[in-house]
N, C-alpha and C positions, 0 to 999 in steps of 0.2 A: 907551720900552721900555712895553707894555701890561701892565698888572697887573690880574688879575681880582679883583673884589670878594669879600670872605669870604663874603658872602650867596650870590653866584652859585655859588660852590665847593660850598656845603652842598646847594644846590638839585641841581646836577650829581651829586653823590655819592647824593642820595636817589632821584634818577631812575634811575641805574645799579643801584641796590640793588633798586629796584623792578622793573626789566626781569630781572635775574638771579633773584629770587624767582618772578616770573611764569614764567621760563622752565624753573625746576626744578619748580614745580608742574605745569606741562603734561606735561613728561616723566614726572613721578611718575604723574599722571593716566593717561597713556597706557600706561605700564607696568603699572599695576594693572588696567586696562581689559582690556588684550590678555592679560594673565595670567589674569584672571577668565575669559575667553572660553575660553582654553585649558583651564582646569581644567574648566569646564562642559561643554566638547566632549568632554573625557576621560571624564567621570564620567556624561554624561548617556546612558542606556540607551536605544537604540531599541527600539520595539515593531513586531512584524509581525503583521498579521492574515492567517491563512491559511484559505480556503475550498476547497471541493472541488466539482466538477461530476462527477457520476456517470453512466455509461451501462453498458448491457449488450449482450452478443451471446449467442445461443442456437444451438444445433444438436442434432442427434440422430444416432443410429446402431443398429444391431440386428445381432445375432450369434447364429447357432444353435451351440449348445455341446452335445457328447456327453456321455453318463454318465461321471462320473470325470474329465472333462477340464477344465482350467484355460485360459482364452483372456485375452489381454491387449489392451485397447485403449488406444492411445497418444494423447497430446494434447500440443500445443506451441503457442507463440504464433504460429509460422508457420503453422498450420492456421486460424487465424481473420483477419478484416479488421479488425484494430485499427491505429489511426494510431499512429506511432512516438511523439507526445507522450502517449498514454494508458498510464498504468501499471495493471498487474493488481492488483486489490484481493483477489479470493478466486474460487475456482471451486466450483461446485456441481453434483454429478451425481445425477440422479434415475434410479433402476433400478426397472423393473417387469417383471412377467412373469405369464403365467396358464398353466394346465395345457392343453397343446395336443395332447395324445396322441389324444384322441377315444374313448378308451376309457371305459366306463362305471365310475363311482365312483372314477376314477383320482385319488389325493390329488396335492396340489401337491408338486412336486418341491423339494428344498432347494437354495437359492442362497447362495453366500458371495461376497461383493465386499470388495476390499481394495486400498487405495493405500499402496504401499511409500513411506517417507520417502526416497527418493534420486533421483538422476537429473534433479531438477527443483529450482531454487531458489526456496524459499518459507519462510514463517515456520512451519516445523515444530515450534517448542516451543510455539506458540499453544495454550493449554489449550481453546480452542472448536473446535479441529480435530475432525472426525469421519471417521476414516480406514477404518473397517471397521464391516460390518454383515453380517447373514444372515436368511434368512427360508425357512420351510417351509410357509407358508400363503399364499402369493402376495400377500404385503403389499409395498407400494411402500417401497423403501428409498432414504435420501438420505445421501450423503458430501459433506463440505465440506473443502476446503483454503484457508486463509488465506495469502495469498502476501505481501502488503506489510507488513512489521513496523511497529507503532505506528498503522496506518491503522483507523479505525472509522466514516468518514464524517462526523464532527462537525468544525465550524470550530473553529480553534484560535487562540490568541494566543501568540506566542514573544517573548522579549527577548534583546537582544544580537545579536552577529554581524552579518551583513549579508544584503540581499536574495539576493545570488548564493548565500550559504551555504545558505540555506532552499530556493532553488530546486533546489539540488544535493540536498538531503536529500530532497525529493520527486519526484524523476526520475531515481531510480535504476533503469535498465531491466535491470540484472542480475537483480532479482526478477522472476520469472515466465520466466526463461530456461532451456533444457533440455527435457528429455521427460518428461512426467507419465504414469505408468503406472497403469492401472484394470484390476485382475486380478478375472475373473470364474469362479468354479468352480461346477459343477453335480453334483448327487447325485440321479439319478432316483429316485423311489418308484414302485415297481410296483402296477399296479392288481390288485384282485381277480381271480383266474382267469388271472393272467399266464403260466401254464404252457400255456395254450392257445395254438395257432399264431396269429401276429399280434397277439397281446395284450400286447406288451411296449413299454415306454416308455423309449427310449434317448437322447433328447435334448430340448434345450428352448430355445426361441427368447428372447433377453434384448434388451429395448429399453432403451435408455439415452440420456436427454436430458442435455444440459450447458448451463450458462450461466455465463458469464465477467462479472463486474463490473469495471469500468474506472473509473478516475478521472483528472481533471487537476486540479492545484493551482494556484490564483490567489493571489498573495502581494502584499500592499500595506502600506506603511509609514505 
């Protein structure tokens, strides 16, 4: 019968113990590294840089409005040649007129312009909106409607969420949908001697220029 020497048994036990310790150490290291990566992944907040590319579209219209009459000019996204990827930032209307009766010393008529905050999805609560104005001296009037909430044209950095989340945040085409109405009222001022035949002022031509500011968002991680 073969009998192992006592020294050999000790060496075998030491080798086995070493293998066990190394194995446990490897598993412990792997567990710690994996868990550390999981923890870092969980609490590592991503940053996203969001930049904006602006463009604009312009157009004009004119309308002859009688004394004491209110006319409405309607505006919608479908009326402009904007790409579906472009969001509306704001709309600016410039209204001007001059006395056109041809009567001597005929004063400027009084013109009132107003944009009702309905029928069109916009940032109606924006304090920078200018929705009404009036003039009785032929001065140019400017009205502005801010459409996309939170947009000011400046690049921003956001934390958390995902790229898809921020893309959705800045591509909501609901803003700018519907029909925007610009109401224009005229109250003519009669020239001196208006009691004479043909010396009346009963309408005024109003010119309206509009500009739509559009933007596209570029999001990078």
